[in-house]
N, C-alpha and C positions, 0 to 999 in steps of 0.2 A: 295579669291579663285577664279579658273578658273572656269567657267561653261560653259556647252553645252548643246545639247541635240542629241538623235538616230532619226534619219530621216529616216533610212530603216533599216530592218533586214533582212539578204539576205541569202539563202542555198543554194547549189546545190548537184546533185545525184554524181557527178563526177569531180574531179579535173581538171582541166585545160578548166573549162567552167564560162560563167557567170556563177551569182547566180541570183535567184528571188527572190523579196520579198513576205516574208511570213506574215509580220505585227507583229507578237511574236512569241519567242520560248523558250524552256528552256536552260539556260546556266548551263551545268553539270561540277561540281569541276573537274580538273584536265583532263579535256576534250573538251569544246568548245561544238557547239551549236547541240543540238539534232538533228540527222539524215544530218549532215552537213558530207561532204565529205571527209573535211580536219581535222574534230573531232578528239582529240586524238594524233594531230601531235606535239610531244615533248612538246616546248617550244611556239610554233607557233599555240595554240590552238583557238585562236580568233584574226582575223584581222580587222582591223579599217582603214578608209581613211574617210578624210573630204568631204562636198562637194565643200568646198572653192578651195580644189585640182581639181576636178572634173572640175569646172569652168574652171579651165587654158585650159582644153583639148577642152573643149566647144567653147572657145575663138578661136582655131585654127581652127574650123570649122566642127567640129564632134559632130554628135548627141549622147551623151554618157550619161548615167543615172546611179542610185545608183546600185549596184551590176555587172556592167560592168566591172569592174575592181577583179571583184573575192572576194571583201571583204565581211565579216561578217556582219558588221556595219559602216553603211554611219553614221557619224556622221554632226553638225553644231554649229560653236561657238569656238572650241578650236583649234589651232596652233597645230596640235597632230604631226609631225615632228620636233617641238621644244621642246619637253617632252622629258627627260634624261630616260633610260633604269633604271628600278628599282621605277618608279614613280607608284603610287598608283592612280587606278582610281573606284570611287563608282558609281554603274550606277543603277538607278530605286530606287526600294526599298531593298538595302542593296546587291547588286551584288557588289564583290572587284573583279576585275583585276589588275594585276601588268603588266607591259610594261616590254618584254622581248626582242625586237628588233624594231630597227627604218629600215624601206626599206628592200629589200631582192636582190639577186640575179635575173635578169630576164634570165633564160636560154634560152626560146626560144623568138624571138621576138613575141608579140602577135600581135592581128588583129588591136589594137589600133596603135600600133608603126607602123606598117605597113603601115595605112594610113594618119598618121600625122607626122611618124618620133619621136614621142616622149612619153613617158608613166609616168604618175606621180607614180604609184604605188611603183616602185623600190627604189624611192627616200622620198616618202611622205609617203607611207601606214605603219601603226607600227601592232607590234604582243603583244598578249599578252597573260597571262596564267589566267586560272579561278582559285581565291581563294575561293569564297561564290558562291554556286549556287542558283539560282532563275530564273524566267520567266522575259527577256528584252522583251519590245515592244517599238513602234514608240512611240516618246513624252517624252519618259523617262529623265531624267537629268542627265547629266553626270559631275560629280565634280571630279576636280583635287584635290588629296590632296598632299598640297606642304609640 
């Protein structure tokens, strides 16, 4: 079974801005992260991006950090974009997520794209729906159910 961990839990007040790490947050069934601007957005309730993806942009010379790509959960240890839609993830103490989308169309070229000519979120970010709610926090284990 593939395993990884949560390295950052990020929310923002408004859409289209960087998110900030709050350490822990309630994941609400059929909604997303409590108090996040993207909560309740159809099948894209929670966004995830791996630190391994962020590292690709760092290597291009940009100082980017978890939350800068507006992802809710920054992970480590799982190649997220290789997981097919429908894959189940178990996070922390019994939270269940189902992957609903891999990548997304980037409507406006973000600041990161402007600076380095590339952004990983449209290709490597994934989206999931919340099936079982609970508190997610930094250090939580993420298991991929095969």
